[in-house]
Backbone as CSV, one residue per row, in Angstrom:
resi,resn,N_x,N_y,N_z,CA_x,CA_y,CA_z,C_x,C_y,C_z
1,MET,-17.412,-86.353,-46.101,-18.198,-85.350,-45.371,-17.474,-84.010,-45.436
2,ASN,-17.652,-83.319,-46.551,-17.037,-81.997,-46.722,-15.518,-82.029,-46.515
3,ASN,-14.899,-83.188,-46.858,-13.454,-83.339,-46.692,-13.008,-83.051,-45.266
4,LEU,-13.788,-83.480,-44.283,-13.467,-83.239,-42.880,-12.245,-84.065,-42.487
5,ASN,-11.175,-83.382,-42.095,-9.940,-84.060,-41.684,-9.933,-84.199,-40.164
6,ILE,-10.260,-85.399,-39.680,-10.341,-85.653,-38.234,-9.006,-86.197,-37.747
7,LEU,-8.394,-85.495,-36.796,-7.109,-85.909,-36.250,-7.269,-86.822,-35.048
8,TYR,-8.399,-86.656,-34.327,-8.644,-87.477,-33.136,-10.111,-87.337,-32.747
9,GLU,-10.671,-88.423,-32.220,-12.044,-88.364,-31.729,-12.256,-89.396,-30.637
10,ASP,-12.916,-89.004,-29.558,-13.386,-89.953,-28.555,-14.745,-89.468,-28.056
11,ASN,-15.201,-89.989,-26.915,-16.531,-89.631,-26.413,-16.611,-88.197,-25.901
12,HIS,-15.452,-87.565,-25.670,-15.412,-86.266,-25.001,-15.071,-85.101,-25.929
13,LEU,-14.288,-85.389,-26.961,-13.839,-84.298,-27.831,-13.536,-84.800,-29.225
14,ILE,-13.405,-83.852,-30.128,-12.996,-84.153,-31.498,-12.026,-83.068,-31.953
15,VAL,-10.914,-83.496,-32.541,-9.879,-82.578,-33.019,-9.846,-82.663,-34.540
16,VAL,-9.977,-81.531,-35.197,-10.056,-81.507,-36.657,-9.180,-80.399,-37.233
17,GLU,-8.976,-80.478,-38.541,-8.308,-79.386,-39.254,-9.364,-78.457,-39.828
18,LYS,-9.261,-77.178,-39.485,-10.110,-76.175,-40.140,-9.416,-75.732,-41.419
19,LYS,-10.111,-75.879,-42.522,-9.549,-75.432,-43.792,-9.597,-73.903,-43.869
20,PRO,-8.637,-73.284,-44.527,-8.678,-71.829,-44.706,-9.978,-71.391,-45.388
21,ASN,-10.483,-70.241,-44.952,-11.681,-69.599,-45.511,-12.993,-70.289,-45.133
22,VAL,-12.925,-71.219,-44.176,-14.145,-71.824,-43.628,-14.438,-71.164,-42.282
23,LEU,-15.675,-70.785,-42.077,-16.078,-70.189,-40.800,-16.010,-71.218,-39.681
24,CYS,-15.651,-70.777,-38.466,-15.758,-71.646,-37.292,-17.228,-71.845,-36.928
25,GLN,-17.967,-70.758,-36.992,-19.359,-70.714,-36.543,-20.145,-69.849,-37.520
26,SER,-21.399,-70.152,-37.687,-22.236,-69.423,-38.643,-22.274,-67.922,-38.336
27,ASP,-22.309,-67.120,-39.385,-22.433,-65.673,-39.210,-23.441,-65.119,-40.227
28,TYR,-23.414,-63.816,-40.423,-24.400,-63.167,-41.287,-24.335,-63.645,-42.734
29,THR,-23.192,-64.201,-43.153,-23.054,-64.649,-44.541,-23.866,-65.920,-44.813
30,LYS,-24.158,-66.657,-43.737,-24.876,-67.943,-43.845,-24.075,-68.996,-44.611
31,ASP,-22.766,-68.760,-44.789,-21.921,-69.760,-45.446,-21.766,-70.970,-44.521
32,LEU,-21.512,-72.121,-45.120,-21.351,-73.348,-44.335,-20.165,-73.199,-43.388
33,ASP,-20.363,-73.573,-42.128,-19.326,-73.388,-41.110,-18.899,-74.733,-40.523
34,LEU,-17.741,-74.732,-39.874,-17.155,-75.964,-39.350,-18.014,-76.593,-38.254
35,LEU,-18.592,-75.780,-37.390,-19.456,-76.300,-36.323,-20.606,-77.112,-36.918
36,THR,-21.238,-76.575,-37.938,-22.356,-77.265,-38.597,-21.879,-78.537,-39.299
37,ILE,-20.714,-78.468,-39.954,-20.158,-79.630,-40.657,-19.901,-80.779,-39.679
38,ILE,-19.291,-80.474,-38.525,-18.976,-81.525,-37.554,-20.252,-82.076,-36.913
39,LYS,-21.202,-81.195,-36.609,-22.474,-81.656,-36.041,-23.167,-82.638,-36.983
40,LYS,-23.153,-82.320,-38.261,-23.772,-83.203,-39.249,-23.047,-84.545,-39.292
41,TYR,-21.729,-84.506,-39.255,-20.920,-85.729,-39.242,-21.272,-86.593,-38.024
42,LEU,-21.348,-85.974,-36.833,-21.648,-86.722,-35.609,-23.065,-87.292,-35.638
43,LYS,-23.981,-86.502,-36.140,-25.391,-86.928,-36.209,-25.537,-88.165,-37.102
44,GLU,-24.835,-88.133,-38.236,-24.929,-89.256,-39.166,-24.137,-90.464,-38.678
45,LYS,-22.967,-90.241,-38.137,-22.125,-91.364,-37.699,-22.773,-92.143,-36.557
46,TYR,-23.327,-91.405,-35.593,-23.893,-92.058,-34.405,-25.418,-92.141,-34.457
47,GLN,-25.991,-91.761,-35.595,-27.438,-91.820,-35.804,-28.195,-91.184,-34.632
48,LYS,-27.765,-89.975,-34.298,-28.354,-89.265,-33.157,-29.658,-88.577,-33.567
49,PRO,-30.711,-88.758,-32.772,-31.938,-88.009,-33.032,-31.832,-86.603,-32.435
50,GLY,-32.505,-85.651,-33.025,-32.508,-84.300,-32.459,-31.187,-83.595,-32.633
51,ASN,-30.981,-82.552,-31.812,-29.778,-81.736,-31.912,-28.562,-82.433,-31.325
52,VAL,-27.410,-82.169,-31.916,-26.135,-82.710,-31.439,-25.404,-81.616,-30.680
53,TYR,-24.917,-81.942,-29.476,-24.139,-80.956,-28.712,-22.708,-80.923,-29.240
54,LEU,-22.205,-79.717,-29.460,-20.808,-79.536,-29.838,-20.359,-78.186,-29.311
55,GLY,-19.384,-78.193,-28.434,-18.918,-76.965,-27.795,-17.753,-76.330,-28.533
56,LEU,-17.917,-75.058,-28.912,-16.850,-74.276,-29.544,-16.074,-73.567,-28.433
57,VAL,-14.836,-74.000,-28.178,-14.077,-73.454,-27.042,-12.998,-72.460,-27.461
58,HIS,-12.644,-72.452,-28.735,-11.708,-71.436,-29.248,-11.989,-71.239,-30.728
59,ARG,-11.419,-70.208,-31.310,-11.738,-69.840,-32.682,-10.479,-69.580,-33.501
60,LEU,-10.653,-69.652,-34.806,-9.656,-69.176,-35.760,-10.368,-68.223,-36.715
61,ASP,-9.681,-67.161,-37.116,-10.261,-66.247,-38.095,-10.630,-67.012,-39.358
62,ARG,-11.636,-66.527,-40.062,-12.127,-67.235,-41.251,-11.020,-67.597,-42.241
63,PRO,-10.120,-66.667,-42.608,-9.114,-67.029,-43.612,-8.012,-67.950,-43.102
64,VAL,-7.954,-68.168,-41.794,-6.863,-68.923,-41.174,-7.225,-70.405,-41.058
65,GLY,-6.279,-71.266,-41.408,-6.470,-72.704,-41.261,-5.717,-73.241,-40.061
66,GLY,-5.982,-74.507,-39.727,-5.216,-75.135,-38.664,-6.028,-76.047,-37.769
67,ILE,-5.409,-76.452,-36.663,-5.981,-77.446,-35.758,-6.932,-76.795,-34.766
68,MET,-8.095,-77.425,-34.588,-9.066,-76.964,-33.601,-9.611,-78.156,-32.820
69,VAL,-9.917,-77.924,-31.545,-10.575,-78.947,-30.731,-11.990,-78.476,-30.403
70,PHE,-12.939,-79.377,-30.512,-14.336,-79.121,-30.149,-14.739,-80.109,-29.060
71,ALA,-15.567,-79.652,-28.136,-16.030,-80.502,-27.037,-17.327,-81.206,-27.412
72,LYS,-17.403,-82.495,-27.089,-18.615,-83.254,-27.384,-19.557,-83.336,-26.185
73,THR,-19.092,-82.845,-25.019,-19.946,-82.774,-23.827,-19.762,-81.413,-23.161
74,SER,-20.748,-80.996,-22.380,-20.648,-79.705,-21.678,-19.540,-79.743,-20.634
75,LYS,-19.312,-80.896,-20.036,-18.229,-81.042,-19.050,-16.866,-80.826,-19.701
76,ALA,-16.666,-81.427,-20.851,-15.404,-81.243,-21.570,-15.252,-79.792,-22.020
77,ALA,-16.344,-79.185,-22.468,-16.303,-77.781,-22.907,-15.879,-76.869,-21.768
78,SER,-16.444,-77.093,-20.597,-16.124,-76.274,-19.425,-14.655,-76.401,-19.049
79,ARG,-14.153,-77.622,-19.055,-12.760,-77.855,-18.652,-11.771,-77.334,-19.694
80,LEU,-12.088,-77.509,-20.958,-11.214,-76.981,-22.016,-11.195,-75.454,-21.988
81,SER,-12.350,-74.842,-21.779,-12.432,-73.379,-21.700,-11.598,-72.850,-20.533
82,LYS,-11.634,-73.578,-19.424,-10.856,-73.166,-18.249,-9.357,-73.256,-18.533
83,MET,-8.946,-74.297,-19.245,-7.531,-74.438,-19.619,-7.074,-73.242,-20.453
84,ILE,-7.921,-72.835,-21.392,-7.578,-71.707,-22.249,-7.473,-70.428,-21.423
85,GLN,-8.421,-70.229,-20.515,-8.404,-69.033,-19.656,-7.157,-68.999,-18.781
86,ASN,-6.702,-70.176,-18.350,-5.525,-70.263,-17.477,-4.222,-70.411,-18.257
87,HIS,-4.300,-70.274,-19.581,-3.132,-70.386,-20.472,-2.446,-71.741,-20.342
88,GLU,-3.247,-72.784,-20.151,-2.714,-74.143,-20.014,-2.776,-74.915,-21.329
89,MET,-3.336,-74.318,-22.357,-3.389,-74.941,-23.676,-2.344,-74.280,-24.558
90,ILE,-1.449,-75.079,-25.101,-0.404,-74.544,-25.987,-0.970,-74.420,-27.395
91,LYS,-0.929,-73.201,-27.932,-1.408,-72.937,-29.289,-0.273,-72.261,-30.057
92,GLU,0.306,-72.998,-30.979,1.408,-72.458,-31.770,1.006,-72.343,-33.238
93,TYR,1.480,-71.263,-33.842,1.134,-70.946,-35.228,2.401,-70.831,-36.066
94,LEU,2.234,-71.041,-37.352,3.257,-70.681,-38.329,2.706,-69.536,-39.158
95,LEU,3.571,-68.611,-39.517,3.157,-67.495,-40.367,4.295,-67.090,-41.275
96,VAL,3.911,-66.437,-42.346,4.885,-65.820,-43.248,4.609,-64.324,-43.244
97,CYS,5.647,-63.535,-42.989,5.467,-62.082,-42.931,6.572,-61.364,-43.685
98,TYR,6.314,-60.117,-43.967,7.299,-59.228,-44.591,8.128,-58.557,-43.493
99,GLY,9.123,-57.767,-43.915,9.845,-56.911,-42.981,11.051,-57.549,-42.328
100,ASN,11.694,-56.767,-41.482,12.854,-57.232,-40.727,12.418,-57.597,-39.321
101,ILE,12.758,-58.801,-38.899,12.297,-59.290,-37.606,13.459,-59.942,-36.867
102,ASN,13.493,-59.779,-35.570,14.548,-60.376,-34.763,14.432,-61.900,-34.773
103,LYS,15.524,-62.567,-34.369,15.537,-64.035,-34.343,14.485,-64.573,-33.372
104,LYS,14.378,-63.934,-32.214,13.366,-64.312,-31.226,12.849,-63.052,-30.563
105,GLY,11.646,-63.130,-30.014,11.131,-61.955,-29.324,9.779,-62.188,-28.683
106,ILE,9.340,-61.170,-27.972,8.027,-61.165,-27.321,7.304,-59.895,-27.769
107,MET,6.037,-60.011,-28.075,5.215,-58.851,-28.405,4.141,-58.699,-27.333
108,GLU,4.070,-57.501,-26.764,3.066,-57.211,-25.745,2.364,-55.899,-26.093
109,ASP,1.051,-55.928,-26.093,0.256,-54.749,-26.414,-1.069,-54.822,-25.660
110,TYR,-1.862,-53.758,-25.818,-3.249,-53.759,-25.349,-4.124,-53.584,-26.578
111,ILE,-5.015,-54.549,-26.781,-5.788,-54.614,-28.026,-7.275,-54.461,-27.748
112,GLU,-7.914,-53.655,-28.571,-9.361,-53.437,-28.455,-10.016,-53.732,-29.804
113,LYS,-11.096,-54.488,-29.777,-11.843,-54.766,-31.002,-12.764,-53.588,-31.310
114,VAL,-12.656,-53.084,-32.517,-13.508,-51.977,-32.973,-14.159,-52.409,-34.274
115,ASN,-15.460,-52.659,-34.227,-16.198,-53.204,-35.366,-15.560,-54.523,-35.803
116,GLU,-15.171,-54.643,-37.057,-14.613,-55.906,-37.551,-13.086,-55.954,-37.460
117,LYS,-12.473,-54.867,-36.982,-11.022,-54.837,-36.857,-10.633,-54.689,-35.396
118,SER,-9.334,-54.756,-35.143,-8.820,-54.503,-33.799,-7.741,-53.425,-33.894
119,ILE,-7.566,-52.692,-32.804,-6.555,-51.641,-32.757,-5.753,-51.781,-31.460
120,ILE,-4.548,-51.245,-31.485,-3.724,-51.208,-30.277,-4.014,-49.896,-29.554
121,THR,-4.452,-50.013,-28.314,-4.826,-48.845,-27.529,-4.669,-49.155,-26.051
122,GLU,-4.378,-48.155,-25.253,-4.192,-48.382,-23.812,-5.488,-48.818,-23.137
123,ASN,-6.613,-48.646,-23.806,-7.898,-49.073,-23.243,-8.229,-50.528,-23.551
124,GLY,-7.356,-51.202,-24.303,-7.636,-52.567,-24.728,-7.277,-53.624,-23.695
125,LYS,-7.406,-54.892,-24.114,-7.055,-56.028,-23.259,-5.617,-56.441,-23.527
126,TYR,-4.947,-56.881,-22.467,-3.543,-57.278,-22.566,-3.384,-58.423,-23.563
127,ALA,-2.386,-58.293,-24.428,-2.123,-59.292,-25.456,-0.633,-59.611,-25.497
128,LYS,-0.321,-60.906,-25.496,1.085,-61.314,-25.477,1.292,-62.533,-26.372
129,LEU,2.408,-62.520,-27.094,2.846,-63.686,-27.853,4.362,-63.750,-27.855
130,GLU,4.871,-64.949,-28.096,6.307,-65.173,-28.257,6.536,-65.669,-29.684
131,TYR,7.649,-65.270,-30.291,7.895,-65.712,-31.655,9.350,-66.104,-31.866
132,GLU,9.566,-66.888,-32.911,10.912,-67.308,-33.297,10.995,-67.345,-34.818
133,LEU,11.990,-66.690,-35.355,12.222,-66.701,-36.802,12.854,-68.037,-37.183
134,LEU,12.195,-68.783,-38.065,12.693,-70.097,-38.472,13.530,-70.036,-39.748
135,LYS,13.101,-69.203,-40.691,13.769,-69.181,-41.988,13.429,-67.892,-42.728
136,LYS,14.373,-67.447,-43.573,14.118,-66.304,-44.439,14.173,-66.776,-45.890
137,HIS,13.334,-66.178,-46.730,13.337,-66.515,-48.155,12.986,-65.251,-48.919
138,ASN,13.959,-64.754,-49.708,13.792,-63.469,-50.394,13.450,-62.394,-49.354
139,ASN,12.328,-61.722,-49.486,11.982,-60.671,-48.506,10.913,-61.151,-47.522
140,LEU,10.791,-62.483,-47.385,9.766,-63.051,-46.505,10.392,-63.834,-45.357
141,ASN,9.648,-63.909,-44.252,10.106,-64.620,-43.059,9.116,-65.712,-42.689
142,LEU,9.630,-66.893,-42.356,8.807,-67.965,-41.779,8.992,-67.908,-40.271
143,VAL,7.892,-67.708,-39.558,7.954,-67.452,-38.122,7.035,-68.411,-37.360
144,LYS,7.530,-68.893,-36.224,6.711,-69.699,-35.309,6.252,-68.811,-34.166
145,VAL,4.970,-68.891,-33.831,4.394,-68.051,-32.769,3.753,-68.913,-31.705
146,ASN,4.084,-68.622,-30.458,3.383,-69.217,-29.317,2.414,-68.156,-28.805
147,LEU,1.130,-68.394,-29.004,0.110,-67.414,-28.632,-0.229,-67.568,-27.149
148,ILE,0.129,-66.574,-26.353,-0.113,-66.631,-24.909,-1.547,-66.206,-24.585
149,THR,-1.991,-65.120,-25.196,-3.379,-64.673,-25.043,-4.055,-64.782,-26.405
150,GLY,-5.359,-64.836,-26.421,-6.060,-65.014,-27.689,-7.003,-63.868,-27.996
151,ARG,-6.456,-62.715,-28.307,-7.289,-61.554,-28.636,-7.695,-61.562,-30.110
152,HIS,-8.726,-60.808,-30.410,-9.245,-60.720,-31.774,-8.182,-60.199,-32.731
153,HIS,-7.838,-61.006,-33.740,-6.839,-60.640,-34.758,-5.478,-60.341,-34.141
154,GLN,-5.185,-60.930,-32.991,-3.976,-60.548,-32.239,-2.683,-60.687,-33.041
155,ILE,-2.430,-61.876,-33.582,-1.173,-62.105,-34.295,-1.056,-61.162,-35.486
156,ARG,-2.112,-61.056,-36.249,-2.103,-60.223,-37.450,-1.830,-58.764,-37.109
157,LEU,-2.477,-58.267,-36.073,-2.327,-56.870,-35.687,-0.957,-56.594,-35.081
158,GLN,-0.487,-57.464,-34.209,0.796,-57.214,-33.550,1.956,-57.211,-34.551
159,PHE,1.934,-58.123,-35.498,3.012,-58.139,-36.506,2.894,-56.937,-37.446
160,ALA,1.674,-56.620,-37.868,1.486,-55.481,-38.770,1.914,-54.173,-38.107
161,SER,1.657,-54.045,-36.810,1.992,-52.813,-36.102,3.504,-52.612,-35.973
162,ARG,4.264,-53.665,-36.225,5.736,-53.584,-36.167,6.339,-53.645,-37.571
163,ASN,5.563,-53.229,-38.552,5.991,-53.188,-39.952,6.382,-54.558,-40.498
164,CYS,5.725,-55.600,-39.977,5.945,-56.963,-40.459,4.591,-57.615,-40.773
165,PRO,3.818,-57.016,-41.695,2.490,-57.563,-41.975,2.556,-58.979,-42.532
166,LEU,1.542,-59.758,-42.253,1.500,-61.130,-42.732,1.254,-61.169,-44.234
167,TYR,1.879,-62.112,-44.878,1.670,-62.349,-46.306,0.189,-62.665,-46.533
168,GLY,-0.442,-61.939,-47.435,-1.827,-62.205,-47.783,-2.861,-61.661,-46.810
169,ASP,-2.441,-60.866,-45.821,-3.414,-60.299,-44.884,-4.033,-59.054,-45.512
170,GLN,-5.261,-59.203,-45.977,-5.914,-58.111,-46.702,-6.524,-57.070,-45.771
171,LEU,-6.514,-57.341,-44.465,-7.090,-56.399,-43.516,-6.026,-55.502,-42.887
172,TYR,-4.890,-56.083,-42.510,-3.841,-55.320,-41.841,-2.558,-55.219,-42.663
173,GLY,-2.529,-55.877,-43.808,-1.284,-55.936,-44.572,-1.373,-55.291,-45.930
174,LYS,-0.682,-55.895,-46.881,-0.615,-55.359,-48.233,-1.807,-55.868,-49.041
175,GLU,-2.194,-55.084,-50.001,-3.343,-55.443,-50.842,-2.880,-56.389,-51.951
176,ASP,-2.374,-57.568,-51.579,-1.846,-58.469,-52.598,-2.834,-59.566,-52.986
177,ARG,-3.993,-59.611,-52.325,-5.077,-60.534,-52.677,-4.620,-61.989,-52.698
178,LYS,-3.715,-62.348,-51.838,-3.270,-63.738,-51.708,-3.925,-64.355,-50.468
179,GLN,-3.825,-65.674,-50.373,-4.309,-66.363,-49.183,-3.398,-66.028,-48.009
180,ILE,-3.979,-65.673,-46.863,-3.171,-65.296,-45.714,-2.308,-66.473,-45.244
181,ALA,-1.055,-66.187,-44.931,-0.117,-67.224,-44.493,-0.062,-67.253,-42.964
182,LEU,-1.121,-67.808,-42.376,-1.198,-67.985,-40.924,-1.907,-69.304,-40.681
183,TYR,-1.250,-70.186,-39.897,-1.771,-71.542,-39.738,-1.521,-72.038,-38.321
184,ALA,-2.583,-72.530,-37.688,-2.490,-73.067,-36.316,-1.994,-74.508,-36.405
185,TYR,-0.679,-74.685,-36.339,-0.094,-75.988,-36.666,0.114,-76.899,-35.460
186,HIS,0.072,-76.356,-34.240,0.375,-77.160,-33.043,-0.624,-76.851,-31.934
187,LEU,-1.254,-77.901,-31.415,-2.198,-77.751,-30.300,-1.885,-78.827,-29.271
188,LYS,-1.669,-78.395,-28.031,-1.310,-79.336,-26.963,-2.073,-78.974,-25.692
189,PHE,-2.707,-79.978,-25.091,-3.498,-79.737,-23.891,-3.716,-81.047,-23.146
190,LYS,-4.101,-80.937,-21.879,-4.428,-82.121,-21.082,-5.855,-82.530,-21.402
191,HIS,-6.058,-83.805,-21.602,-7.401,-84.298,-21.895,-8.340,-83.904,-20.755
192,PRO,-9.537,-83.400,-21.068,-10.431,-82.905,-20.013,-10.960,-83.978,-19.067
193,VAL,-10.852,-85.247,-19.445,-11.372,-86.325,-18.597,-10.297,-87.368,-18.275
194,LYS,-9.562,-87.795,-19.286,-8.523,-88.813,-19.091,-7.221,-88.172,-18.611
195,ASP,-6.382,-88.992,-18.019,-5.072,-88.517,-17.568,-4.075,-88.672,-18.722
196,GLU,-4.287,-87.887,-19.754,-3.451,-87.962,-20.950,-3.156,-86.563,-21.476
197,VAL,-1.981,-86.418,-22.081,-1.646,-85.168,-22.764,-1.918,-85.365,-24.247
198,MET,-2.713,-84.479,-24.799,-3.062,-84.526,-26.218,-2.145,-83.565,-26.968
199,ASP,-1.462,-84.060,-27.969,-0.461,-83.258,-28.673,-0.605,-83.481,-30.178
200,PHE,-0.964,-82.414,-30.895,-1.223,-82.531,-32.329,-0.406,-81.508,-33.107
201,LYS,0.158,-81.970,-34.229,0.869,-81.066,-35.136,0.441,-81.367,-36.567
202,LEU,0.285,-80.320,-37.344,-0.119,-80.452,-38.745,0.519,-79.299,-39.509
203,MET,1.296,-79.619,-40.513,2.010,-78.584,-41.251,1.194,-78.097,-42.442
204,PRO,1.194,-76.779,-42.682,0.485,-76.244,-43.853,1.203,-76.638,-45.135
205,LYS,0.427,-76.792,-46.208,1.007,-77.233,-47.479,0.580,-76.294,-48.607
206,GLY,1.385,-76.310,-49.667,1.037,-75.569,-50.880,1.196,-74.070,-50.745
207,GLY,0.936,-73.365,-51.831,1.007,-71.907,-51.813,2.374,-71.394,-51.383
208,ILE,2.364,-70.335,-50.617,3.599,-69.699,-50.168,4.402,-70.603,-49.245
209,TRP,3.705,-71.538,-48.551,4.397,-72.439,-47.618,5.441,-73.284,-48.336
210,SER,5.145,-73.660,-49.572,6.048,-74.550,-50.315,7.390,-73.884,-50.612
211,GLU,7.432,-72.559,-50.572,8.682,-71.833,-50.828,9.677,-71.979,-49.686
212,PHE,9.198,-72.446,-48.529,10.088,-72.601,-47.376,10.457,-74.061,-47.131
213,ASN,10.008,-74.957,-47.990,10.371,-76.364,-47.857,11.830,-76.561,-48.231
214,ASP,12.487,-77.429,-47.496,13.897,-77.712,-47.787,14.012,-78.536,-49.061
């Protein structure tokens, strides 16, 4: 089913890997999106008549890959959305960027979405992330990011604004026409119904990522 990589599924939610360059949700391009792919999978697997409910509670930019959770009930969607609003869901990313970067740090800005891009401005919404430099290779850095707030293009914009644009970021970085090196590799949250902690990790493979393998 469109090479759908399912990491976990129960009656309340489904956790999958979003492949790079796949839309989370349909847009003006009408390209096939992850929401539609999963709905089709659920409809066929459970032989559901009519429309299938699937709640989109968070997003990844189209070029970005990584772990996503979708709600299979409105109750789960509501509770997962509340966790995100209260910063109770851990979302960690790996990225490769250019420039000189400290071993550890915090980035705080105010970000406003303007058309298809975002800018840093005092009129924007508060944006915060924590980062840690894991490894250097030639003039590139492998960095782990804990995303505290989830603003539009937040990670890409905050790093680019500090002269550390992401590898392959054609919007805020260099015109190198490569695949962007940003991946949502770790997702951790409390199950919306069961008394369980859900913890998922998935490492990016191939491309520029392989240059940082030991």
